[in-house]
N, C-alpha and C positions, 0 to 999 in steps of 0.2 A: 505492501498499498506505499501509495504516495503523501509525503507528512504535507500541511494544509501549508498555504503560500499566505503569507500576511506581507503587504505590503502600509508602511508607515512613512512617516517625515518628522522629521524634529521640531518642522515648526509647528506642527500640532501637539496642542495641549491634549488632546481625545487620542492624539494616536499615541499619545504616554499613559492613559487611561486603557490602551485597548491592551498595551503588552503586557501594562501590567498584571491585569485580569490576565491572559495568557499563560503570561511568568507562573503565576498564583494556580495557577488549574496542573500547570507541570506537563505544559504538552511543546509538542516536541514540533516544530516546524522549521519553515526557511522564510527569512526575515529579507524583505527588496526594499528601496529605499524609491520611494517615490519623488519621482525627475519629473514631474507632472501629466496631463492625460495624456494620451492617446497621439500622435504623429495627427493633424488636423484639425484635432475638436478643440475648442474656446479653454480656456482655465481661466475661474472667475476666479480671482485674490478676496476672501475674503475680508481682509481688508482692505479691500479698496470702498471698499460699502460703508457709509459709516454710520446705516440701519444695524447690517448684520454685525459689527465690532461691535455695538454698544450690547447684542443680542449677548457675543460672545464675553462678554467681560462682566453679564452678566451670570451667564452657562456655567462657565468655566467654575466659576472658586464652586457652585454645587454639584453639579457632575462628576468633580475632583473628590468635595466630600461626604459625597456618597462614595467612590467607590474607597473612605480611606486613604486619601491619600494626603499628603504635603503643600504647598500649594507656594511658587511663589515669585512671579512672572519676571519673566528673564530682561535683562535690561542689558543691551539694547533689543526692546522688543526683535523688530525685526534681524531675519537670519541668513544671509549666502548660505547656501547648502552643500557646494564644492566641498569644502573643505572636508564639513563635517560624515559628507557621506565619499569621501576619498578614508575617512578614518576608519568608518564602518567597514565601509570594503576590505582594508585590511584586517580588521580583528577577524568577520569571516570567512578572509581565505587560511584562516590562521583558523578558524573554528572557534572561533568563540561571538562570533557577527550577533545571535540573537543579546547576548548577553551587554555586546556597549552597545548595544541597541537600546537597552531597556534600564543600563547606566549613563545614557548619555541623556536620555529622556527626563531623566532622573534627576538628573544633573542641571537639564534646564529649566523644567517644568516645578521641582521640588524645591531647587537650588538657588534659582536665576540665575545661574552662569551663563557667562556667552560662549556658545558653541561655538564663536567665528573665532577665536581662540587654538591656536597649536598649544599653547600649557594648559587650557584646561581642556586638552583630548587628550592629552598627553598623559595628561593624570585619572584620566578615566580608564583609559587603557590600560597602566598603569595600576590600579587598582582589579584589572582583572588582568594578569599577568602578564599580560604586552611591552615592550617597550615603541613605540609609534615615531618613524622615519619622521623628518622638516620634512616642509610643504615641500620640496621641493621633490625631493624622493619618492611621496608617494603621490606630486603631478605625474612623473615621469614613467610610472611601473609599468608599464604592460602588463600584468597582471592584472594591477588595478582599473586600467583605461579596459580590458576585458570584462574585468566582471562588471566592469560600471554600462557596458555594450550591450551585454547579458538580460542585466536589470528591465537598461530599459525596452529591450526587446520581449521581455518578460510584461511588460507595462502596457504598449503594442497589443502583446496576443491573447488578453486576458480582458485589455479596454477597462483598465480602469482606474478612476476617472475623481478619484478622491482617496481621505483613506484618513482613519486607518478600514483597512480592506483587504476582508478573508477569504479565501476559497480553500475549500476544505467538501472531499468527494462533492464534484462538481456542483456545489453551491455556491453560490457569492451572500459574504458578508457585508454588507456598508455601515458602516458609524461601529464607536464602542458598544453603544446599545445594543447592538445587532449581534456580538458576538456573543451577549447571555443564552441568545436562542440557538445559538454554536453550541458555549459549553450545554446547552441541556438538551439538548441533540446527542449529545454524545456521556451526557449521564452526570457530567461532572460539578 
């Protein structure tokens, strides 16, 4: 049986909640960073809409509290995901991608840390037993470039339009609240 696929984004506090639910349930899965919707599909950045952003600022604390997780809005709030995604791929190639995704999501949304900073990502990697190479080495790595291309292809192949997004046994679950349906289905 193939493990579930979980598409996540470090920009999304909802991804952090979804990852925490899967981690707590002990689910073995493949994690894939979301780099935008499938080629040719528009992306609607939630922070571009003032009313949606205001809703998120109301909803994120209550959903985080409901999940029993701490919350500290990151500063800066915006995130360029190239470096954190490369750090994820480095960890994933070492067999620790899910652990890195969970730890980095906690650092960003639970502690307010800036994942745009290499030293922050290096500390997260060290916490799971890895020594993160410098930015230039991450960017130059052919293995990481191949992993990025493969992840992007999976977004396209599966029509992933947002995060968190879980695919298990041919079923799609979009949104951390839908992860509860998946967990109910498998009896956890």
